[in-house]
C-alpha positions in Angstrom: 0.0 0.0 0.0 1.2 3.5 -0.8 1.7 5.9 1.9 -0.8 8.8 2.2 1.9 11.3 1.7 2.9 9.7 -1.6 -0.5 10.2 -3.1 -1.6 13.6 -1.8 1.3 16.0 -2.3 1.9 19.5 -3.7 4.8 20.9 -5.6 7.0 22.8 -3.1 7.5 26.5 -3.3 11.3 26.1 -2.8 12.3 22.6 -4.1 15.8 23.0 -2.7 14.5 23.6 0.8 11.3 21.5 1.1 11.0 18.2 -0.6 7.4 17.4 0.1 4.4 19.2 1.5 3.1 17.7 4.7 -0.5 16.8 5.3 -2.6 19.3 7.2 -0.4 22.3 6.4 -2.1 25.5 7.5 0.1 28.3 6.0 -0.3 27.7 2.3 0.1 30.5 -0.2 -3.6 31.1 -0.8 -4.3 31.0 2.9 -1.6 33.5 3.8 -2.6 35.9 1.1 -6.3 35.7 2.1 -5.4 36.2 5.7 -3.2 39.2 4.8 -6.1 40.8 2.9 -8.5 40.2 5.7 -6.1 41.5 8.3 -5.5 44.7 6.2 -9.2 45.3 5.9 -9.9 44.7 9.6 -7.0 46.8 10.6 -8.1 49.7 8.4 -11.6 49.5 9.9 -10.4 49.4 13.4 -7.9 52.3 12.9 -10.4 54.4 10.9 -10.5 57.3 13.4 -6.7 57.5 13.5 -6.0 57.2 9.7 -8.8 59.4 8.4 -8.9 63.1 9.0 -12.7 63.2 8.2 -15.9 62.1 10.0 -18.0 59.6 8.1 -21.0 62.0 8.4 -19.1 65.2 7.7 -20.7 67.0 4.8 -19.1 69.6 2.5 -21.4 70.5 -0.5 -18.5 72.3 -2.2 -16.8 68.9 -2.7 -20.0 67.2 -4.0 -19.1 64.3 -6.3 -15.4 65.4 -6.2 -13.0 63.1 -8.2 -10.0 61.5 -6.5 -7.5 64.1 -5.4 -5.0 64.7 -2.5 -7.9 66.1 -0.5 -10.1 63.1 -1.1 -8.1 60.1 -2.2 -11.2 58.2 -3.6 -13.3 61.3 -4.1 -16.5 62.4 -2.3 -20.2 61.4 -2.5 -23.1 63.6 -3.5 -23.1 65.6 -0.2 -19.3 65.9 -0.1 -18.5 63.1 2.4 -15.1 61.5 2.0 -15.5 58.2 0.3 -12.4 56.5 1.8 -13.5 57.4 5.3 -17.0 56.1 4.7 -15.5 52.9 3.2 -13.5 52.3 6.5 -16.5 53.0 8.7 -18.8 51.1 6.4 -16.5 48.1 6.8 -16.9 48.4 10.6 -20.7 48.2 10.3 -20.7 45.4 7.7 -18.2 43.1 9.5 -19.6 43.6 12.9 -23.1 42.9 11.6 -21.9 39.8 9.8 -20.3 38.6 13.1 -23.6 39.3 14.9 -25.5 37.1 12.3 -23.1 34.2 12.8 -23.0 34.6 16.6 -26.8 34.5 16.6 -26.9 31.3 14.4 -24.2 29.6 16.5 -25.9 30.4 19.8 -29.2 28.9 18.6 -28.1 26.4 16.0 -25.4 24.5 17.9 -27.6 23.6 21.0 -30.5 22.7 18.7 -28.3 20.4 16.6 -26.8 18.7 19.6 -30.2 18.1 21.2 -31.7 16.9 17.9 -28.8 14.5 17.1 -28.2 13.2 20.6 -31.8 12.5 21.8 -33.5 11.8 18.5 -37.2 10.8 18.7 -39.7 13.6 19.3 -37.0 16.3 19.8 -35.4 15.4 16.5 -38.7 15.4 14.7 -39.9 18.7 16.1 -36.6 20.5 15.5 -36.2 18.9 12.1 -39.7 20.0 10.9 -39.1 23.5 12.1 -35.8 23.6 10.2 -37.6 22.2 7.1 -40.2 25.0 7.2 -37.5 27.7 7.4 -35.4 26.1 4.7 -38.5 25.8 2.4 -38.3 29.6 1.8 -35.6 31.3 -0.2 -33.2 32.8 2.4 -33.3 36.4 1.3 -37.0 36.3 0.7 -37.6 35.1 4.3 -35.2 37.7 5.5 -37.2 40.4 3.7 -40.4 39.2 5.4 -38.8 39.1 8.8 -37.3 42.6 8.4 -40.7 43.9 7.3 -42.1 42.4 10.5 -39.4 43.6 12.8 -38.9 47.0 11.2 -36.0 48.4 9.1 -32.6 48.8 10.6 -29.4 46.8 11.1 -30.5 45.1 14.3 -33.6 43.8 12.5 -31.5 42.6 9.6 -29.0 40.8 11.9 -31.8 39.0 13.8 -33.6 38.1 10.5 -30.5 36.7 8.9 -29.5 34.9 12.1 -32.9 33.1 12.1 -32.4 32.2 8.5 -28.9 30.7 9.2 -29.9 28.7 12.3 -31.4 25.7 10.4 -28.3 25.2 8.2 -26.0 25.1 11.2 -28.4 23.0 13.3 -28.5 20.4 10.5 -24.8 20.3 10.3 -24.3 19.9 14.0 -27.0 17.2 14.1 -25.3 15.1 11.5 -22.0 15.4 13.3 -23.6 14.5 16.6 -25.2 11.4 15.0 -21.7 10.2 14.1 -20.1 11.0 17.4 -22.7 9.7 19.8 -22.2 6.1 18.7 -18.5 6.2 19.5 -16.9 4.5 22.4 -15.9 7.6 24.4 -19.6 8.7 24.5 -20.6 5.2 25.9 -17.8 5.4 28.4 -18.9 8.8 29.6 -22.5 7.7 29.9 -21.4 4.6 31.9 -19.4 6.7 34.3 -22.6 8.7 35.1 -22.0 12.0 33.3 -25.1 14.0 32.5 -26.4 14.4 29.0 -25.5 18.1 28.9 -21.9 17.3 29.9 -21.6 14.6 27.3 -23.0 16.9 24.6 -21.1 20.1 25.3 -17.9 18.8 26.9 -17.3 15.6 25.0 -19.2 15.6 21.7 -19.0 19.3 20.8 -15.2 19.7 20.9 -15.0 16.9 18.4 -17.3 18.9 16.0 -15.5 22.2 16.4 -13.3 21.8 13.3 -16.2 21.3 10.9 -18.3 24.0 12.6 -15.4 26.4 12.3 -15.2 25.9 8.6 -19.0 26.4 8.3 -18.8 29.6 10.4 -16.1 31.1 8.1 -18.2 30.3 5.1 -21.3 31.8 6.8 -19.4 35.0 7.5 -19.0 35.5 3.7 -22.6 34.7 3.0 -23.7 37.1 5.8 -21.7 40.0 4.3 -23.4 39.4 0.9 -26.9 39.1 2.4 -26.4 42.2 4.7 -25.1 44.2 1.7 -28.2 43.0 -0.3 -30.6 44.2 2.5 -28.8 47.5 2.8 -28.8 47.9 -1.0 -32.6 47.6 -0.9 -32.9 50.0 2.0 -33.9 47.4 4.6 -30.6 47.3 6.5 -28.6 50.3 7.6 -30.4 53.6 7.4 -28.7 56.9 6.5 -26.4 58.5 7.4 -24.7 55.4 8.8 -22.0 54.1 6.5 -22.4 50.6 5.1 -20.9 48.9 2.1 -24.3 47.8 0.7 -25.9 51.3 1.3 -22.8 52.9 -0.3 -23.2 50.7 -3.3 -26.8 51.8 -3.7 -25.9 55.5 -3.4 -23.0 55.2 -5.8 -24.9 53.4 -8.6 -26.7 56.6 -9.4 -23.5 58.5 -10.1 -21.5 56.0 -12.1 -20.8 58.6 -14.9 -19.7 61.4 -12.5 -17.5 59.2 -10.2 -17.5 55.5 -10.8 -15.5 54.9 -7.6 -18.6 55.7 -5.5 -20.0 52.3 -6.5 -16.8 50.4 -7.4 -15.0 51.0 -4.1 -17.6 49.4 -1.8 -18.3 46.7 -4.5 -14.6 45.8 -4.6 -14.4 45.8 -0.8 -17.3 43.3 -0.7 -15.8 41.1 -3.4 -12.3 41.0 -1.8 -13.6 40.3 1.7 -16.0 37.5 0.5 -13.4 35.9 -1.7 -10.8 36.0 1.1 -13.2 34.4 3.6 -14.1 31.7 1.1 -10.4 30.9 0.5 -9.9 30.8 4.3 -12.8 28.4 4.6 -11.4 26.2 2.0 -7.9 26.3 3.6 -9.3 25.4 7.0 -11.2 22.5 5.4 -8.1 21.2 3.8 -6.1 21.7 7.1 -8.7 19.8 9.2 -9.4 17.2 6.5 -6.3 16.5 4.4 -8.3 13.8 2.5 -10.1 16.7 0.8 -6.9 17.9 -0.9 -6.8 18.0 -4.7 -6.2 14.6 -6.2 -3.2 14.2 -8.6 -3.7 14.2 -12.4 -4.0 11.0 -14.4 -0.4 11.3 -15.6 0.9 11.9 -12.1 -1.1 8.9 -10.8 0.5 6.7 -13.5 4.0 7.9 -12.6 3.3 7.3 -8.9 2.1 3.8 -9.7 5.2 3.1 -11.8 7.4 4.3 -8.9 5.6 2.0 -6.5 6.0 -1.0 -8.8 9.7 -0.3 -9.2 10.0 -0.1 -5.4 8.1 -3.3 -4.9 10.2 -5.0 -7.5 13.4 -3.9 -5.8 12.1 -5.1 -2.4 
């Protein structure tokens, strides 16, 4: 039998230094680049008051729709607010709101999934049917309905999207719990006399954290897109608060005068979402090396020939 490392391998960045890539390597080139982009975006959002000389709500009608210059590096919007400043502060709003959506879904979805998978029976049936009802609606459409019921605003948007994301995470945790609860360590913990809550949260949940972490990273990207969609339609952040989705909606009306008004928040959304998706994929490959890209047909043939030669020599 061939070793795992002989089948799943990557071409090294510096062949003279590293001969073979190890399984479960975290700091790959795509992962490092995506983390650098995310770190830069987060750092700019955190340090926005220090690096920007303007307020996100400061208006100057003399600079209305100003083009990029030394005074306004990315230009100004229709009421003379600095675009770069609003981009930084809008990132704060968008990222914090996305984290709120994911935190809400984790707080509700993880316990529901654990209870559903561990107990089964009536609890599983009730939780499963509720999740089916929520998943039967398109996610954004259901979010629109919930926001209409709760009222416009970022808090309502966060709660609405959090409710939409709960069933997906609950189903994932349920499937992981169904696998884990039949293992020996769970039976041993039950035979010792540990309570069901201790077994679920202290023993089963830590063994599900890796997969949940990958899903959370992916949900962050989806949350940013969905929040931007709600703000773009006027259901999320309300003026004058800066938000990438709301800025995209404002800028689309002035594409001919200053295209950056729409391009800047659009590019920020794209870069952030792509970086989060790459991080999610990198985490998946780090936790599950089996999911790495398989070798090509020619590479597999060469590896088979090498194995035959080794077996012949042995």
